[in-house]
All heavy atoms as a GROMACS GRO file, in nm:
protein
  564
    1GLY      N    1  -0.225   0.114  -0.303
    1GLY     CA    2  -0.344   0.162  -0.370
    1GLY      C    3  -0.431   0.045  -0.412
    1GLY      O    4  -0.383  -0.047  -0.479
    2PHE      N    5  -0.556   0.047  -0.369
    2PHE     CA    6  -0.650  -0.059  -0.407
    2PHE      C    7  -0.685  -0.050  -0.555
    2PHE      O    8  -0.676   0.058  -0.614
    2PHE     CB    9  -0.780  -0.046  -0.326
    2PHE     CG   10  -0.773  -0.108  -0.189
    2PHE    CD1   11  -0.720  -0.039  -0.082
    2PHE    CD2   12  -0.821  -0.236  -0.168
    2PHE    CE1   13  -0.714  -0.095   0.044
    2PHE    CE2   14  -0.815  -0.294  -0.043
    2PHE     CZ   15  -0.761  -0.224   0.063
    3PRO      N   16  -0.726  -0.162  -0.616
    3PRO     CA   17  -0.777  -0.154  -0.753
    3PRO      C   18  -0.894  -0.055  -0.758
    3PRO      O   19  -0.970  -0.043  -0.661
    3PRO     CB   20  -0.826  -0.296  -0.782
    3PRO     CG   21  -0.752  -0.384  -0.686
    3PRO     CD   22  -0.730  -0.299  -0.564
    4VAL      N   23  -0.909   0.015  -0.868
    4VAL     CA   24  -1.016   0.115  -0.883
    4VAL      C   25  -1.153   0.054  -0.854
    4VAL      O   26  -1.239   0.118  -0.794
    4VAL     CB   27  -1.012   0.177  -1.025
    4VAL    CG1   28  -1.129   0.270  -1.047
    4VAL    CG2   29  -0.881   0.251  -1.045
    5SER      N   30  -1.173  -0.072  -0.892
    5SER     CA   31  -1.302  -0.138  -0.873
    5SER      C   32  -1.343  -0.148  -0.727
    5SER      O   33  -1.461  -0.165  -0.696
    5SER     CB   34  -1.298  -0.279  -0.934
    5SER     OG   35  -1.199  -0.358  -0.870
    6ALA      N   36  -1.248  -0.136  -0.633
    6ALA     CA   37  -1.279  -0.144  -0.490
    6ALA      C   38  -1.347  -0.018  -0.437
    6ALA      O   39  -1.410  -0.021  -0.332
    6ALA     CB   40  -1.153  -0.172  -0.409
    7GLY      N   41  -1.334   0.093  -0.510
    7GLY     CA   42  -1.396   0.218  -0.466
    7GLY      C   43  -1.331   0.279  -0.344
    7GLY      O   44  -1.394   0.356  -0.271
    8GLU      N   45  -1.205   0.249  -0.320
    8GLU     CA   46  -1.132   0.300  -0.204
    8GLU      C   47  -1.050   0.423  -0.243
    8GLU      O   48  -1.029   0.450  -0.362
    8GLU     CB   49  -1.037   0.191  -0.151
    8GLU     CG   50  -1.109   0.074  -0.088
    8GLU     CD   51  -1.178   0.114   0.041
    8GLU    OE1   52  -1.109   0.153   0.137
    8GLU    OE2   53  -1.301   0.106   0.046
    9PRO      N   54  -1.002   0.500  -0.144
    9PRO     CA   55  -0.914   0.614  -0.175
    9PRO      C   56  -0.792   0.566  -0.255
    9PRO      O   57  -0.751   0.450  -0.243
    9PRO     CB   58  -0.872   0.665  -0.037
    9PRO     CG   59  -0.980   0.619   0.055
    9PRO     CD   60  -1.027   0.488  -0.001
   10PRO      N   61  -0.732   0.653  -0.337
   10PRO     CA   62  -0.622   0.611  -0.424
   10PRO      C   63  -0.498   0.561  -0.350
   10PRO      O   64  -0.425   0.479  -0.401
   10PRO     CB   65  -0.591   0.733  -0.508
   10PRO     CG   66  -0.654   0.847  -0.437
   10PRO     CD   67  -0.767   0.792  -0.355
   11LYS      N   68  -0.473   0.612  -0.229
   11LYS     CA   69  -0.357   0.568  -0.152
   11LYS      C   70  -0.396   0.552  -0.006
   11LYS      O   71  -0.468   0.635   0.049
   11LYS     CB   72  -0.242   0.668  -0.162
   11LYS     CG   73  -0.184   0.678  -0.300
   11LYS     CD   74  -0.073   0.781  -0.306
   11LYS     CE   75  -0.023   0.795  -0.448
   11LYS     NZ   76   0.057   0.915  -0.466
   12GLN      N   77  -0.347   0.443   0.056
   12GLN     CA   78  -0.370   0.419   0.198
   12GLN      C   79  -0.238   0.373   0.260
   12GLN      O   80  -0.168   0.290   0.201
   12GLN     CB   81  -0.475   0.311   0.219
   12GLN     CG   82  -0.613   0.349   0.173
   12GLN     CD   83  -0.713   0.239   0.201
   12GLN    OE1   84  -0.691   0.149   0.279
   12GLN    NE2   85  -0.828   0.247   0.134
   13LEU      N   86  -0.206   0.424   0.378
   13LEU     CA   87  -0.083   0.387   0.447
   13LEU      C   88  -0.100   0.248   0.509
   13LEU      O   89  -0.192   0.225   0.587
   13LEU     CB   90  -0.051   0.489   0.557
   13LEU     CG   91   0.078   0.464   0.635
   13LEU    CD1   92   0.199   0.473   0.544
   13LEU    CD2   93   0.088   0.566   0.748
   14LYS      N   94  -0.011   0.156   0.473
   14LYS     CA   95  -0.015   0.019   0.526
   14LYS      C   96   0.113  -0.020   0.598
   14LYS      O   97   0.122  -0.126   0.655
   14LYS     CB   98  -0.043  -0.082   0.414
   14LYS     CG   99  -0.176  -0.060   0.343
   14LYS     CD  100  -0.292  -0.084   0.437
   14LYS     CE  101  -0.425  -0.064   0.365
   14LYS     NZ  102  -0.538  -0.088   0.450
   15GLY      N  103   0.214   0.063   0.592
   15GLY     CA  104   0.340   0.038   0.660
   15GLY      C  105   0.418   0.167   0.671
   15GLY      O  106   0.405   0.256   0.586
   16PHE      N  107   0.498   0.178   0.775
   16PHE     CA  108   0.573   0.302   0.796
   16PHE      C  109   0.701   0.270   0.872
   16PHE      O  110   0.699   0.198   0.972
   16PHE     CB  111   0.489   0.402   0.876
   16PHE     CG  112   0.563   0.527   0.913
   16PHE    CD1  113   0.574   0.631   0.822
   16PHE    CD2  114   0.622   0.540   1.037
   16PHE    CE1  115   0.643   0.747   0.855
   16PHE    CE2  116   0.690   0.656   1.071
   16PHE     CZ  117   0.701   0.760   0.979
   17GLU      N  118   0.811   0.322   0.823
   17GLU     CA  119   0.938   0.316   0.896
   17GLU      C  120   1.019   0.438   0.855
   17GLU      O  121   1.041   0.462   0.736
   17GLU     CB  122   1.017   0.189   0.863
   17GLU     CG  123   1.142   0.177   0.947
   17GLU     CD  124   1.208   0.042   0.937
   17GLU    OE1  125   1.140  -0.057   0.904
   17GLU    OE2  126   1.330   0.036   0.960
   18LYS      N  127   1.059   0.516   0.954
   18LYS     CA  128   1.137   0.637   0.926
   18LYS      C  129   1.285   0.600   0.924
   18LYS      O  130   1.335   0.537   1.016
   18LYS     CB  131   1.111   0.743   1.033
   18LYS     CG  132   1.175   0.876   1.003
   18LYS     CD  133   1.132   0.980   1.101
   18LYS     CE  134   1.190   1.115   1.064
   18LYS     NZ  135   1.140   1.220   1.152
   19LEU      N  136   1.353   0.638   0.816
   19LEU     CA  137   1.495   0.608   0.800
   19LEU      C  138   1.574   0.735   0.774
   19LEU      O  139   1.524   0.828   0.712
   19LEU     CB  140   1.516   0.515   0.680
   19LEU     CG  141   1.448   0.381   0.682
   19LEU    CD1  142   1.464   0.311   0.548
   19LEU    CD2  143   1.506   0.296   0.793
   20GLN      N  144   1.696   0.736   0.821
   20GLN     CA  145   1.790   0.843   0.789
   20GLN      C  146   1.901   0.780   0.706
   20GLN      O  147   1.975   0.695   0.757
   20GLN     CB  148   1.848   0.906   0.916
   20GLN     CG  149   1.746   0.973   1.004
   20GLN     CD  150   1.699   1.107   0.946
   20GLN    OE1  151   1.726   1.143   0.832
   20GLN    NE2  152   1.626   1.180   1.026
   21LEU      N  153   1.913   0.818   0.580
   21LEU     CA  154   2.017   0.764   0.493
   21LEU      C  155   2.103   0.876   0.439
   21LEU      O  156   2.052   0.983   0.405
   21LEU     CB  157   1.955   0.688   0.374
   21LEU     CG  158   1.875   0.563   0.404
   21LEU    CD1  159   1.814   0.508   0.276
   21LEU    CD2  160   1.963   0.458   0.470
   22ALA      N  161   2.231   0.850   0.428
   22ALA     CA  162   2.321   0.945   0.364
   22ALA      C  163   2.294   0.944   0.214
   22ALA      O  164   2.246   0.843   0.161
   22ALA     CB  165   2.465   0.907   0.394
   23PRO      N  166   2.323   1.054   0.146
   23PRO     CA  167   2.303   1.055   0.000
   23PRO      C  168   2.375   0.938  -0.066
   23PRO      O  169   2.491   0.911  -0.035
   23PRO     CB  170   2.363   1.189  -0.043
   23PRO     CG  171   2.353   1.276   0.079
   23PRO     CD  172   2.372   1.182   0.196
   24GLY      N  173   2.305   0.866  -0.151
   24GLY     CA  174   2.362   0.752  -0.222
   24GLY      C  175   2.361   0.622  -0.145
   24GLY      O  176   2.395   0.517  -0.199
   25ALA      N  177   2.324   0.627  -0.016
   25ALA     CA  178   2.320   0.505   0.065
   25ALA      C  179   2.198   0.421   0.030
   25ALA      O  180   2.098   0.473  -0.020
   25ALA     CB  181   2.317   0.541   0.213
   26LYS      N  182   2.208   0.292   0.056
   26LYS     CA  183   2.098   0.200   0.027
   26LYS      C  184   2.068   0.117   0.150
   26LYS      O  185   2.156   0.092   0.231
   26LYS     CB  186   2.134   0.105  -0.087
   26LYS     CG  187   2.157   0.172  -0.220
   26LYS     CD  188   2.192   0.067  -0.324
   26LYS     CE  189   2.222   0.133  -0.458
   26LYS     NZ  190   2.254   0.033  -0.561
   27THR      N  191   1.944   0.074   0.161
   27THR     CA  192   1.905  -0.019   0.267
   27THR      C  193   1.783  -0.097   0.220
   27THR      O  194   1.723  -0.064   0.118
   27THR     CB  195   1.875   0.055   0.400
   27THR    OG1  196   1.864  -0.042   0.505
   27THR    CG2  197   1.747   0.135   0.391
   28THR      N  198   1.748  -0.199   0.295
   28THR     CA  199   1.630  -0.279   0.264
   28THR      C  200   1.531  -0.266   0.379
   28THR      O  201   1.570  -0.274   0.496
   28THR     CB  202   1.667  -0.428   0.246
   28THR    OG1  203   1.759  -0.440   0.138
   28THR    CG2  204   1.544  -0.513   0.219
   29VAL      N  205   1.405  -0.243   0.345
   29VAL     CA  206   1.298  -0.235   0.443
   29VAL      C  207   1.190  -0.334   0.400
   29VAL      O  208   1.158  -0.342   0.282
   29VAL     CB  209   1.238  -0.092   0.451
   29VAL    CG1  210   1.122  -0.087   0.548
   29VAL    CG2  211   1.346   0.007   0.491
   30GLN      N  212   1.138  -0.410   0.495
   30GLN     CA  213   1.033  -0.507   0.462
   30GLN      C  214   0.908  -0.478   0.545
   30GLN      O  215   0.917  -0.440   0.662
   30GLN     CB  216   1.080  -0.649   0.492
   30GLN     CG  217   1.195  -0.692   0.406
   30GLN     CD  218   1.237  -0.835   0.436
   30GLN    OE1  219   1.180  -0.904   0.520
   30GLN    NE2  220   1.340  -0.881   0.366
   31PHE      N  221   0.792  -0.497   0.481
   31PHE     CA  222   0.664  -0.484   0.548
   31PHE      C  223   0.584  -0.609   0.516
   31PHE      O  224   0.576  -0.650   0.400
   31PHE     CB  225   0.586  -0.361   0.500
   31PHE     CG  226   0.651  -0.231   0.536
   31PHE    CD1  227   0.727  -0.163   0.442
   31PHE    CD2  228   0.638  -0.177   0.663
   31PHE    CE1  229   0.788  -0.043   0.473
   31PHE    CE2  230   0.699  -0.058   0.695
   31PHE     CZ  231   0.773   0.010   0.601
   32LYS      N  232   0.522  -0.666   0.616
   32LYS     CA  233   0.436  -0.781   0.595
   32LYS      C  234   0.292  -0.733   0.584
   32LYS      O  235   0.242  -0.664   0.673
   32LYS     CB  236   0.450  -0.880   0.711
   32LYS     CG  237   0.369  -1.006   0.691
   32LYS     CD  238   0.393  -1.104   0.805
   32LYS     CE  239   0.312  -1.230   0.781
   32LYS     NZ  240   0.332  -1.326   0.889
   33LEU      N  241   0.227  -0.767   0.474
   33LEU     CA  242   0.086  -0.733   0.456
   33LEU      C  243   0.001  -0.853   0.497
   33LEU      O  244   0.025  -0.964   0.452
   33LEU     CB  245   0.057  -0.696   0.311
   33LEU     CG  246   0.123  -0.568   0.259
   33LEU    CD1  247   0.095  -0.551   0.110
   33LEU    CD2  248   0.074  -0.447   0.336
   34GLU      N  249  -0.096  -0.828   0.581
   34GLU     CA  250  -0.190  -0.930   0.625
   34GLU      C  251  -0.313  -0.924   0.534
   34GLU      O  252  -0.338  -0.822   0.469
   34GLU     CB  253  -0.231  -0.903   0.770
   34GLU     CG  254  -0.115  -0.901   0.869
   34GLU     CD  255  -0.049  -1.036   0.888
   34GLU    OE1  256  -0.113  -1.139   0.856
   34GLU    OE2  257   0.066  -1.039   0.935
   35PRO      N  258  -0.393  -1.030   0.530
   35PRO     CA  259  -0.516  -1.027   0.449
   35PRO      C  260  -0.604  -0.905   0.477
   35PRO      O  261  -0.662  -0.848   0.386
   35PRO     CB  262  -0.586  -1.157   0.485
   35PRO     CG  263  -0.474  -1.250   0.522
   35PRO     CD  264  -0.373  -1.161   0.592
   36ARG      N  265  -0.610  -0.863   0.600
   36ARG     CA  266  -0.693  -0.747   0.637
   36ARG      C  267  -0.645  -0.620   0.566
   36ARG      O  268  -0.723  -0.531   0.534
   36ARG     CB  269  -0.691  -0.730   0.789
   36ARG     CG  270  -0.758  -0.605   0.841
   36ARG     CD  271  -0.908  -0.624   0.858
   36ARG     NE  272  -0.969  -0.505   0.909
   36ARG     CZ  273  -0.989  -0.478   1.038
   36ARG    NH1  274  -0.956  -0.565   1.130
   36ARG    NH2  275  -1.046  -0.366   1.074
   37ASP      N  276  -0.513  -0.610   0.539
   37ASP     CA  277  -0.457  -0.494   0.470
   37ASP      C  278  -0.506  -0.484   0.326
   37ASP      O  279  -0.501  -0.377   0.266
   37ASP     CB  280  -0.304  -0.499   0.470
   37ASP     CG  281  -0.246  -0.487   0.609
   37ASP    OD1  282  -0.298  -0.406   0.690
   37ASP    OD2  283  -0.148  -0.558   0.638
   38LEU      N  284  -0.550  -0.596   0.269
   38LEU     CA  285  -0.598  -0.600   0.131
   38LEU      C  286  -0.750  -0.619   0.127
   38LEU      O  287  -0.805  -0.665   0.027
   38LEU     CB  288  -0.530  -0.714   0.056
   38LEU     CG  289  -0.376  -0.712   0.057
   38LEU    CD1  290  -0.321  -0.835  -0.013
   38LEU    CD2  291  -0.322  -0.586  -0.006
   39SER      N  292  -0.816  -0.582   0.236
   39SER     CA  293  -0.960  -0.604   0.249
   39SER      C  294  -1.037  -0.474   0.262
   39SER      O  295  -0.982  -0.372   0.303
   39SER     CB  296  -0.989  -0.689   0.374
   39SER     OG  297  -0.926  -0.813   0.365
   40ILE      N  298  -1.166  -0.482   0.229
   40ILE     CA  299  -1.260  -0.372   0.253
   40ILE      C  300  -1.380  -0.427   0.327
   40ILE      O  301  -1.406  -0.548   0.324
   40ILE     CB  302  -1.303  -0.303   0.121
   40ILE    CG1  303  -1.368  -0.403   0.024
   40ILE    CG2  304  -1.187  -0.231   0.056
   40ILE    CD1  305  -1.426  -0.338  -0.102
   41TRP      N  306  -1.453  -0.341   0.393
   41TRP     CA  307  -1.571  -0.381   0.468
   41TRP      C  308  -1.686  -0.408   0.372
   41TRP      O  309  -1.721  -0.323   0.290
   41TRP     CB  310  -1.610  -0.275   0.570
   41TRP     CG  311  -1.725  -0.315   0.655
   41TRP    CD1  312  -1.853  -0.269   0.648
   41TRP    CD2  313  -1.722  -0.411   0.761
   41TRP    NE1  314  -1.930  -0.330   0.742
   41TRP    CE2  315  -1.854  -0.419   0.813
   41TRP    CE3  316  -1.624  -0.492   0.818
   41TRP    CZ2  317  -1.887  -0.503   0.919
   41TRP    CZ3  318  -1.658  -0.575   0.922
   41TRP    CH2  319  -1.788  -0.580   0.971
   42ASP      N  320  -1.742  -0.527   0.380
   42ASP     CA  321  -1.855  -0.566   0.296
   42ASP      C  322  -1.983  -0.543   0.375
   42ASP      O  323  -2.009  -0.614   0.473
   42ASP     CB  324  -1.841  -0.713   0.256
   42ASP     CG  325  -1.948  -0.760   0.160
   42ASP    OD1  326  -2.060  -0.705   0.162
   42ASP    OD2  327  -1.920  -0.852   0.082
   43VAL      N  328  -2.061  -0.442   0.335
   43VAL     CA  329  -2.182  -0.408   0.411
   43VAL      C  330  -2.288  -0.517   0.401
   43VAL      O  331  -2.370  -0.532   0.492
   43VAL     CB  332  -2.241  -0.271   0.365
   43VAL    CG1  333  -2.145  -0.159   0.400
   43VAL    CG2  334  -2.275  -0.271   0.218
   44ALA      N  335  -2.287  -0.596   0.295
   44ALA     CA  336  -2.387  -0.702   0.280
   44ALA      C  337  -2.361  -0.816   0.378
   44ALA      O  338  -2.453  -0.867   0.441
   44ALA     CB  339  -2.388  -0.755   0.137
   45SER      N  340  -2.234  -0.857   0.391
   45SER     CA  341  -2.202  -0.970   0.479
   45SER      C  342  -2.160  -0.925   0.619
   45SER      O  343  -2.139  -1.010   0.707
   45SER     CB  344  -2.091  -1.055   0.418
   45SER     OG  345  -1.969  -0.981   0.414
   46HIS      N  346  -2.144  -0.794   0.639
   46HIS     CA  347  -2.099  -0.738   0.767
   46HIS      C  348  -1.967  -0.802   0.811
   46HIS      O  349  -1.950  -0.841   0.926
   46HIS     CB  350  -2.205  -0.756   0.877
   46HIS     CG  351  -2.333  -0.688   0.845
   46HIS    ND1  352  -2.348  -0.552   0.854
   46HIS    CD2  353  -2.452  -0.736   0.800
   46HIS    CE1  354  -2.472  -0.519   0.818
   46HIS    NE2  355  -2.536  -0.630   0.784
   47ASP      N  356  -1.873  -0.808   0.716
   47ASP     CA  357  -1.743  -0.868   0.743
   47ASP      C  358  -1.640  -0.812   0.645
   47ASP      O  359  -1.677  -0.750   0.544
   47ASP     CB  360  -1.751  -1.020   0.726
   47ASP     CG  361  -1.637  -1.093   0.796
   47ASP    OD1  362  -1.555  -1.028   0.864
   47ASP    OD2  363  -1.632  -1.217   0.782
   48TRP      N  364  -1.512  -0.833   0.674
   48TRP     CA  365  -1.406  -0.791   0.584
   48TRP      C  366  -1.397  -0.886   0.466
   48TRP      O  367  -1.410  -1.007   0.482
   48TRP     CB  368  -1.272  -0.786   0.658
   48TRP     CG  369  -1.269  -0.677   0.759
   48TRP    CD1  370  -1.291  -0.689   0.892
   48TRP    CD2  371  -1.246  -0.538   0.735
   48TRP    NE1  372  -1.282  -0.566   0.953
   48TRP    CE2  373  -1.254  -0.472   0.858
   48TRP    CE3  374  -1.217  -0.464   0.622
   48TRP    CZ2  375  -1.235  -0.335   0.871
   48TRP    CZ3  376  -1.199  -0.329   0.635
   48TRP    CH2  377  -1.207  -0.265   0.758
   49SER      N  378  -1.375  -0.832   0.347
   49SER     CA  379  -1.365  -0.911   0.225
   49SER      C  380  -1.236  -0.873   0.151
   49SER      O  381  -1.212  -0.756   0.122
   49SER     CB  382  -1.485  -0.881   0.135
   49SER     OG  383  -1.475  -0.949   0.012
   50VAL      N  384  -1.150  -0.973   0.125
   50VAL     CA  385  -1.024  -0.949   0.054
   50VAL      C  386  -1.055  -0.910  -0.090
   50VAL      O  387  -1.132  -0.977  -0.159
   50VAL     CB  388  -0.933  -1.073   0.058
   50VAL    CG1  389  -0.807  -1.052  -0.026
   50VAL    CG2  390  -0.896  -1.108   0.201
   51VAL      N  391  -0.996  -0.800  -0.135
   51VAL     CA  392  -1.013  -0.752  -0.272
   51VAL      C  393  -0.915  -0.825  -0.362
   51VAL      O  394  -0.797  -0.837  -0.330
   51VAL     CB  395  -0.990  -0.599  -0.279
   51VAL    CG1  396  -0.994  -0.550  -0.422
   51VAL    CG2  397  -1.091  -0.526  -0.193
   52LYS      N  398  -0.961  -0.875  -0.473
   52LYS     CA  399  -0.875  -0.940  -0.572
   52LYS      C  400  -0.838  -0.838  -0.679
   52LYS      O  401  -0.916  -0.753  -0.714
   52LYS     CB  402  -0.946  -1.059  -0.637
   52LYS     CG  403  -0.987  -1.167  -0.540
   52LYS     CD  404  -0.866  -1.237  -0.484
   52LYS     CE  405  -0.910  -1.350  -0.392
   52LYS     NZ  406  -0.799  -1.405  -0.318
   53GLY      N  407  -0.716  -0.848  -0.730
   53GLY     CA  408  -0.675  -0.761  -0.838
   53GLY      C  409  -0.535  -0.708  -0.820
   53GLY      O  410  -0.456  -0.759  -0.741
   54LYS      N  411  -0.503  -0.602  -0.894
   54LYS     CA  412  -0.370  -0.541  -0.895
   54LYS      C  413  -0.370  -0.418  -0.804
   54LYS      O  414  -0.447  -0.326  -0.823
   54LYS     CB  415  -0.334  -0.502  -1.039
   54LYS     CG  416  -0.193  -0.452  -1.056
   54LYS     CD  417  -0.165  -0.428  -1.203
   54LYS     CE  418  -0.025  -0.376  -1.225
   54LYS     NZ  419   0.003  -0.354  -1.367
   55PHE      N  420  -0.282  -0.419  -0.706
   55PHE     CA  421  -0.267  -0.310  -0.610
   55PHE      C  422  -0.144  -0.229  -0.643
   55PHE      O  423  -0.041  -0.284  -0.680
   55PHE     CB  424  -0.251  -0.365  -0.468
   55PHE     CG  425  -0.375  -0.426  -0.409
   55PHE    CD1  426  -0.420  -0.550  -0.450
   55PHE    CD2  427  -0.447  -0.358  -0.313
   55PHE    CE1  428  -0.534  -0.606  -0.396
   55PHE    CE2  429  -0.561  -0.413  -0.257
   55PHE     CZ  430  -0.605  -0.537  -0.300
   56GLY      N  431  -0.152  -0.097  -0.629
   56GLY     CA  432  -0.035  -0.011  -0.644
   56GLY      C  433   0.044  -0.009  -0.515
   56GLY      O  434  -0.013  -0.014  -0.406
   57VAL      N  435   0.176  -0.006  -0.525
   57VAL     CA  436   0.265   0.004  -0.410
   57VAL      C  437   0.351   0.127  -0.429
   57VAL      O  438   0.412   0.144  -0.535
   57VAL     CB  439   0.354  -0.123  -0.397
   57VAL    CG1  440   0.450  -0.110  -0.280
   57VAL    CG2  441   0.268  -0.248  -0.384
   58PHE      N  442   0.356   0.214  -0.328
   58PHE     CA  443   0.427   0.341  -0.339
   58PHE      C  444   0.520   0.359  -0.220
   58PHE      O  445   0.482   0.330  -0.106
   58PHE     CB  446   0.328   0.457  -0.342
   58PHE     CG  447   0.220   0.439  -0.445
   58PHE    CD1  448   0.097   0.386  -0.410
   58PHE    CD2  449   0.243   0.472  -0.578
   58PHE    CE1  450  -0.003   0.367  -0.505
   58PHE    CE2  451   0.145   0.453  -0.674
   58PHE     CZ  452   0.022   0.401  -0.637
   59VAL      N  453   0.642   0.408  -0.245
   59VAL     CA  454   0.739   0.432  -0.139
   59VAL      C  455   0.794   0.573  -0.158
   59VAL      O  456   0.844   0.607  -0.264
   59VAL     CB  457   0.856   0.331  -0.146
   59VAL    CG1  458   0.958   0.360  -0.038
   59VAL    CG2  459   0.805   0.188  -0.135
   60GLY      N  460   0.780   0.654  -0.053
   60GLY     CA  461   0.830   0.791  -0.062
   60GLY      C  462   0.823   0.861   0.072
   60GLY      O  463   0.783   0.803   0.172
   61ALA      N  464   0.865   0.986   0.073
   61ALA     CA  465   0.866   1.066   0.195
   61ALA      C  466   0.724   1.106   0.238
   61ALA      O  467   0.700   1.132   0.355
   61ALA     CB  468   0.951   1.190   0.175
   62SER      N  469   0.630   1.113   0.142
   62SER     CA  470   0.492   1.145   0.172
   62SER      C  471   0.407   1.097   0.053
   62SER      O  472   0.462   1.054  -0.049
   62SER     CB  473   0.471   1.296   0.191
   62SER     OG  474   0.476   1.363   0.067
   63SER      N  475   0.276   1.108   0.066
   63SER     CA  476   0.189   1.065  -0.044
   63SER      C  477   0.200   1.158  -0.165
   63SER      O  478   0.154   1.123  -0.273
   63SER     CB  479   0.043   1.060   0.003
   63SER     OG  480  -0.001   1.189   0.040
   64ARG      N  481   0.262   1.273  -0.147
   64ARG     CA  482   0.278   1.369  -0.257
   64ARG      C  483   0.424   1.382  -0.303
   64ARG      O  484   0.459   1.473  -0.376
   64ARG     CB  485   0.227   1.506  -0.214
   64ARG     CG  486   0.078   1.504  -0.188
   64ARG     CD  487   0.028   1.637  -0.146
   64ARG     NE  488  -0.115   1.631  -0.119
   64ARG     CZ  489  -0.185   1.729  -0.071
   64ARG    NH1  490  -0.127   1.844  -0.043
   64ARG    NH2  491  -0.313   1.714  -0.050
   65ASP      N  492   0.509   1.291  -0.259
   65ASP     CA  493   0.652   1.293  -0.292
   65ASP      C  494   0.671   1.278  -0.443
   65ASP      O  495   0.635   1.174  -0.499
   65ASP     CB  496   0.722   1.180  -0.218
   65ASP     CG  497   0.872   1.175  -0.239
   65ASP    OD1  498   0.924   1.251  -0.323
   65ASP    OD2  499   0.938   1.095  -0.170
   66PRO      N  500   0.728   1.379  -0.513
   66PRO     CA  501   0.746   1.367  -0.658
   66PRO      C  502   0.848   1.261  -0.698
   66PRO      O  503   0.845   1.212  -0.810
   66PRO     CB  504   0.791   1.507  -0.700
   66PRO     CG  505   0.849   1.568  -0.577
   66PRO     CD  506   0.774   1.506  -0.460
   67GLY      N  507   0.936   1.222  -0.608
   67GLY     CA  508   1.037   1.120  -0.636
   67GLY      C  509   0.996   0.982  -0.587
   67GLY      O  510   1.079   0.892  -0.575
   68MET      N  511   0.867   0.964  -0.559
   68MET     CA  512   0.816   0.840  -0.504
   68MET      C  513   0.843   0.721  -0.597
   68MET      O  514   0.834   0.731  -0.717
   68MET     CB  515   0.664   0.852  -0.485
   68MET     CG  516   0.598   0.734  -0.424
   68MET     SD  517   0.420   0.759  -0.406
   68MET     CE  518   0.413   0.904  -0.307
   69LEU      N  519   0.885   0.609  -0.536
   69LEU     CA  520   0.900   0.484  -0.611
   69LEU      C  521   0.765   0.418  -0.618
   69LEU      O  522   0.683   0.428  -0.527
   69LEU     CB  523   0.999   0.392  -0.539
   69LEU     CG  524   1.139   0.446  -0.514
   69LEU    CD1  525   1.220   0.348  -0.430
   69LEU    CD2  526   1.209   0.475  -0.646
   70SER      N  527   0.738   0.346  -0.727
   70SER     CA  528   0.609   0.280  -0.738
   70SER      C  529   0.626   0.143  -0.802
   70SER      O  530   0.722   0.116  -0.874
   70SER     CB  531   0.510   0.364  -0.818
   70SER     OG  532   0.556   0.380  -0.951
   71GLY      N  533   0.533   0.056  -0.773
   71GLY     CA  534   0.529  -0.078  -0.827
   71GLY      C  535   0.389  -0.132  -0.809
   71GLY      O  536   0.294  -0.057  -0.785
   72SER      N  537   0.375  -0.262  -0.818
   72SER     CA  538   0.242  -0.322  -0.800
   72SER      C  539   0.255  -0.463  -0.747
   72SER      O  540   0.362  -0.523  -0.752
   72SER     CB  541   0.165  -0.322  -0.932
   72SER     OG  542   0.230  -0.404  -1.027
   73LEU      N  543   0.144  -0.513  -0.697
   73LEU     CA  544   0.133  -0.653  -0.655
   73LEU      C  545  -0.007  -0.699  -0.690
   73LEU      O  546  -0.100  -0.620  -0.697
   73LEU     CB  547   0.162  -0.672  -0.505
   73LEU     CG  548   0.068  -0.611  -0.401
   73LEU    CD1  549  -0.046  -0.705  -0.370
   73LEU    CD2  550   0.144  -0.582  -0.275
   74SER      N  551  -0.019  -0.826  -0.716
   74SER     CA  552  -0.151  -0.884  -0.750
   74SER      C  553  -0.179  -0.998  -0.653
   74SER      O  554  -0.089  -1.068  -0.609
   74SER     CB  555  -0.152  -0.937  -0.893
   74SER     OG  556  -0.134  -0.833  -0.984
   75ASN      N  557  -0.308  -1.014  -0.621
   75ASN     CA  558  -0.345  -1.128  -0.538
   75ASN      C  559  -0.461  -1.202  -0.599
   75ASN      O  560  -0.524  -1.159  -0.690
   75ASN     CB  561  -0.376  -1.086  -0.395
   75ASN     CG  562  -0.507  -1.014  -0.382
   75ASN    OD1  563  -0.562  -0.967  -0.478
   75ASN    ND2  564  -0.554  -1.003  -0.262
   0.00000   0.00000   0.00000
């Protein structure tokens, strides 16, 4: 999720991996975010511009998953 100041939708998909886990099982999944993943189109400069601030990070079965894990990252 982009900072509110970016004016972007509240959630955007930036990584996806489908996993099948048994109940209680654990695993590690990693996603590499590129600068473009943290950017928005700047109409004035006609180029991508990296947004600075605090981004929401969400992990779940869907964007409406009530058991979704959440955290944040700052750049």
